[in-house]
N, C-alpha and C positions, 0 to 999 in steps of 0.2 A: 123814271128816275133811277130805275134799277141798273140800267146799262151805263150810266154816267160814272166816271171815276174822278176822283180828285187828282189834281196835278201834283206830281211828286216834287218835293222841294229840290232846288238845284244843289248839287253836291259840289265839292271843291273841284273835282275832275271835270264837271260840266262847265264850270266857270273858267277853267284854265284854257288859255289860247292853244290852238292847234299848232303842232310843231311842223316846221317846214322841212320836208324830206331833202331838199336841195341844199340846206345849210351844211357847211363843212363841219366835220366832226373833229374834236380835239385829237391830236396824235398821242400815241403811247409814250409814256415816260421811259427813261433809260432803264429803270428797274423792270418795267413791264416787258421791254424788249429782251432784257436778260432772262426773265422768267419764261418767255416764249421759247427762247433758244435752249434752255436747260430742261424745259418741260418734256421734250422728247426723250432725253436720256433718263430722266427721273421715272417716266412712265414705264420704260423698258425694265428698269431695275425693281420698281415697286408696283407691280401690277395690283390693281384693286384698292390701293391706298390713296385716295384723293385728298383727304383732309390734311394730311401731313405735308402736302406739296407746298402750300403757302409758307408754312413755318420753315421748312427746309430751304426753300428759295430765299427767304429773308435772311436766314442765318448765313447762307453762302454769300449773299450780296454784301453783308456786313464784313465778312472775312476778306473780300476782295480789296486790293490796294487801289489807289487812285489811278495808277497806270493801267491796271486790269479793267477798271471801269471806263476808261477813256473811249474805247470804241463804241460802247453803248451810249455814252454821253454825246459823242459826235453824231451818232445816228439820230438820237432824240433831238438834238439841236437842228439837224438838217430837216427833219420832219416838221419841227415847230416853225421854221422859216417858211417852208412850203405851205403850212396851214395858215400862217398869217397872210401870205400872199393871196391864197384862195379866199380867206375870210374877207379881206379888203375888197376883192373883186365882187364877192357875193353882196357885201354891204352896198357897194356902188350900184349893183343891179337892182337891189331891193329899193334903194332910195330913188333911182330913176323910174322904176316901175310904179312906185306909190305916187310919185308926182304926176305921172301920166294917167294913172287909173283914177277916173272920177265917175266910174260906172255905178249903177244902182246895185242893190243886193240881189236882184233877180237874176236868175240864170238866163242864158240866151234862149232856151227852149220856152221859158215862161213869157219872155218878151215876144217871141214869134207867135205864140198862141194868142196873146192879147191883140197883136196886129191882125191876125187872121179873123178873130171874132169881131174886131172893129170894122173890118172890110165887109163882113156879112151884114152887120147892122146898117151900114151905109147903103148897101144894095137894097135892103128892105124898105128904106125911106123913099126911094125913087118911085115906087108903085103908086 
């Protein structure tokens, strides 16, 4: 009994479904596109000060007029349209895949092993 361990209770992370790496990721907002662009300039001017970047970027974004924000908004809109197209295609693939997949939870190697062991048992019965 010494070597036996109690099974650890399931945590929230263990219960959570695995994420699909093929699922399209949401695109950056206009503000994040703006931050990426000004980030290079900010880093050159303020070496070593990372914490002030978010605040400075937010302040600059607030000071921009709607006309100055327009290119960033247009880029974000373009990226969102592409994301929606990719997401719809992904959802169709997933729906088609789940309708076709009626396989067991066993991996193909486990199924192959069972088939091989089943053949050996059959050979033993013939003697």
